[in-house]
N, C-alpha and C positions, 0 to 999 in steps of 0.2 A: 872065585866069584867072580873077577873081576874079566874074566876070559867068555863067562856067561853071558855076563851085561852087554860084555862088547860082539859078541855073537847075538845077539837079540837085536842092536840099535841096525849092525850089516843086517841082519833079515828087513825089518820094519823099516828099512831105509832104499830094500830093493820092491817092495812091495807095492808102494805110490809110485814110482816110476811104471814100475811096469803095468797098475791100475792105472797110472796115466797114460803113456802109449796107448791100450785097449780105447779109452773115451775116446782119443786121438782120431784112432782109425773107425769107431762105432758114427765121429762126426764126418768123417771124411767119405764112408760110405754112405751118410746120408743125403748127402750133396750129390752121390754121382744117383742116386736113387730120384732126388729133386729131377738132376737135369735126364735123367733113361725117361722116366713118366711124363715130364713136358713129350718132347722125345717125339714117345710114342704114342701123346693125346693129337702134337701136329700130325701124325705120319694117317691115322685115324684119321682125323677131319677128312684127309685129302680124299678119302677113298671113298666117302659120297661126293661128289662133285661132278661124276659127270651128267655127258650135258644128255639134255632131255629130249624126250622122243619128240618128233614132231611132232604137233596141234592137227587135226584134221578139219580143213577148211569147212564149213560154215557156210552155207548158203542160204542168201537174200528170199525173203520171200514172191512169190512169181510176181506178184502186184507193183512189187521196189525194184526199182532198178539198180545194179552193183555193179563193180566194176575191179578187179583183184588188182591190188598193189604190194608187189615185192622189193628189197631191199637186199646190195651187200653194203655189206661194210668194213671201209678200204683199210681207214686207220684210227685207230684210239689213242687217244694223248691229254697229257694233263690232269691226270685227276687226282682230282685235290680236294678227301674228306675235307678239309679245316674250313675251306670255301664251298664247300657243299655245292661242286659243280665239276664237271669235266668237259671233252671238246670231242669229238669224232666229225670224219667225215665221208660221205655215205652217198651212192647211189640208190634212188628212188623209180619208181616206175611203176603205172599202171595199164592195164590191158582195156577196154569195151569195148563195146557194140557201138558204139559210136563217141566221136570226138566230143559233141556237147559235156560226154558226160565225165569230161577228163573233169580228175578232182586234186588235181596236183595244182593246177594255176593257183587258189584258190585255196587248200586244204591251210589251216594253221601247223606250226609245228609250237603243240601249247607250252611246254616245257623250255625254249629255248630263247639264246640272249644276240638279237639281232642276228638271223642267220641268215648267211648267202646262199644265194644258188643261184646254178651252172641256169646257162641259157636251154632249153627243153629242145630235145630231139625227137621230132614225131616221126613215126613212119607210118604202114597198114603193112600189114602180112596178113595171109587168109581169111578173111574177109574182119575183120578186128583192126584195131588204132592203138597202136603206145605211144605212148609221150612215154621221154626217157631222161631224167635232171641227178645232179649233182644237187647233196647240200652239205653244207660245213658249214660248223658253228662249236659256240660255249653252252652247255644242255646243262639245269637246276638240276640237283638230283636228292633224296633224303640218303642217308649214310647212317648206318646202325653201326658206329664204331666200337660198344659196350664192350665187346671179346678178340676186341686189340691184341694180339694177331691173326686171330686163332677166329675174325671175322668173314664169313663173305657175305655179297653185296652182289644186286643184279639190279643193272644201271637201264636204262628206257630213253630212247628218241617218241615221243609221244605225237601221230599224226592223225588230226581232225578232220574230217571233211566240213566242207561250209554250209552243206545243205544236211535238212534234215533229215533223221532215220527211218522217216514215214516215207519219204520220199527218196531217198539213198541212202546205196548200202557202202563199204567198203569190203571185200575180202582177201583178206591175206594169202600170197600168193605161197605158201609152204615150201612147192616142191624147187627153184627154182631163189629160191632167196641162203645167203649163207652171206660168213664173213673171210674174211683174211688169214689164213689158215697165220702169214709170219709176222701178223703185228702182233708187237711184244713191248706190255704198257709198262715201263717201270715200275718193280716193287711187284705186281699180279700178273695174273697170266686171268685167258682164258676156260669156264667150263661149262661152259650153257651156252647156247644163243636160240632163239624163239623169237617168230612173230600172235601177239596175242591177239586178237579179234573183241572187242570193246565198249561200250556207249558210254557217253560222256553227255552227263544230265543235269541240266541248271532249272532252278527251283523259278522257273523266269518266261513269260510267253514274246521275250524282248519285245513287248506292243503289237506281236502277230492278231490284225483283229477277224480273222480265221480262228483265232483258237480261244477255247472259251476265258475269264478273265482269270488271274490265279494259278495258269497251266503253266505243267513244265516243257521244257522243250530237249529234246534227245538229238545225238549227233554222232555218224558213227566216225569208232576212232580204230587204229591201229595202233597196238605195240607195245615198239623195235626189242626184244630186251634182250639182254649181254647175261651173261651169270661171270660172276668174280671170284678167284682166290687168292689170296697173301702168296708171296710167292719167296720169301726172303724171309725164313726161320730165326734168323740172326740175330733180329733186329730187338725177338722179344730178352734175351742176355745181355743185350748191349743196354735197356732200359731198367734191367730186372738188377743184374751184374751186381748192381754196389747195396743192393738190400739184402739180398742172397750172400756174399762178402761179411758187411756188414754185423749177420747175424752170428754165422761161426765164426767172428772175432770175441761175441761178446763174452760167446757161448765157451769162447777157447778164455777169457778170463775168468770164467768160475769154474775150470776143468784144473785152473793152476793151485800148483801148492800154498796158498798166501796163508794158510791157516795153520801151518807144522809149528811142532810147540819149539824147534828148532826159535822160531821165530820171537821176538819181542812184541808185544802190547802195543808199540809203534811203529817197530816196523808193518807191523797188518792195516793197520790203520792208515798207513801211507799207499799200501798197497789198496785197499778198499777207496782212496780218496784220492788214483791214479784213474782209478773204473771209473769211479765216479763225473770224472774230468775227459776219460772217453768216448762215457755214455752220453753225455753233452755234443761230444763233435758228431757220434754220428747219429743226433735227435735232426743234428743243420744240417749231414749229409744226405740223410732222410729229404728231410723238405727240400733241398736244393732241387737232389731228382726228381719228386714232385715235379716241383716248376719249370724242370726243363723236360717231361712229358706233357708237361701241358699245354707245348708248343705243335706239339708233335703229331697230337691228340688235340680234340676237343670235341668234346660232345654234348648236346642239351636235351638229351635222353637219362640221367641217370647215369649214376656211376661207374667206370668202366672198371674191364677187368684190372689194371696194373693201375689206376685209386685206390681195391681194396686191396692190394697185395702191398701198397704204402701202406694205406692204413693196420696193415697187420703189421707190419714190420714196426709201425709207431708206437702200437701196444706193446708188441713184443721188447721193443727200448724202454715203454716204462716198467711195464713188471720187472726189468733188471734192475731199472734204477729201486722200483720200492723194496727187490730183494741187499740190492746193497745195503738199504738204510738200513733195514731190519738189521741184517750182521753187520755193522754197525755197532748201533744200540747193543747187541751180544758181546759183538768182541770191548766198546768201553765200562758193560759193566761187570765184565768179568768173565764171560760164558767161555763154555772150553772148546778148547781147538777143535777137536776132533768131530763134534757137533757143528763148531760152524764150518766144516770141512763136508764134514755130510751134507748137513744141509746145502753149500756151491752145491756140490756135484749132482744134489738131487733136481735143485732149480734148476739145472745148466739141462740134466736128461730131458725130463717135465718138455723144459718150455723147449727144446730143439722139438723134441717129439711134437711137439703141440701145434707147433709152428709147419712143421712137415702136411701135415693131417688136414689143416687148413687152407694151407698153401696149394698144395695139391685137391682137396675137395674145389675152390676157386678156379681152378684152371681147369677140372676136369664140365663144372657147370656151363662155363660160358662159355668152353668148347665144343660140347653135343650142343648147349644151345642155339651155337651160331649156324648150327648142319638141318 
């Protein structure tokens, strides 16, 4: 009889260790799946960032004078979504049938802050007149970083003519306009470039007596558009690493044999107390990490992907606190250690699976929406 009991004790002691190793493998595999899925989403997001085909030029009506306007973007730097600005250096040119029509001397660079203009270079070729000018400055831009770091941006330099479009139009020079292929903005890469013709409509006639009262004024505009994509996938793991590590550590504490029959009630309560202390520290870590992320990413249009992941991790930790308190109450009231162990394993498995599913859904949704 003694040998049989000993054999049962040995066998019962092996099963928890084997099961624990299996559960650890599951947790590690789940973490690897999350890493692989995020990397795959990053690659698929990049697959759709090819440069768009040039838009065919739109001819001005025969009764409206027009000039071709082109650009060469020579440099792009100081991209700062937090301050909502970027800096650029570009050459602009206009080709007109009459030098009096040249729009560049009076053009407005609508989203520029104190732009610096170089001296114009005026030439005449084949009966047409060309004006070449260097433009450098800081430009205001609306950045949507909710999908960071899967976001893709389109920044613009706006060139608006001084004459109304009923008398003058600017036509984009698609054939000759391009950008410096050696431009490497820190943390970004260029995925597209185009010139778009547009109209700027003002809800006023600016006191023009030739227009009826309350009439609008329309001005020809050229949009120099540059498409950008993030070029540093490691930044995602740098900012979310503490969250995922905390989730794995919390899951591991639920899988430990803290409710074995060999442990007394006092030892089991001490283990639960230690878990509560660790969960409190985890909540503090997540809050501090959220503040750090907010210094890197600022969005005024809603919650970002990283905001949602932080809120998800906070919810996971709060549920772990609730599960630990319930386990404490069961232990105090003399609950079964085996039942408490099964409860902990169920909470760990369901919690980790739910967390991974929601996290992957969030990443997929934001990455797909950014395209």
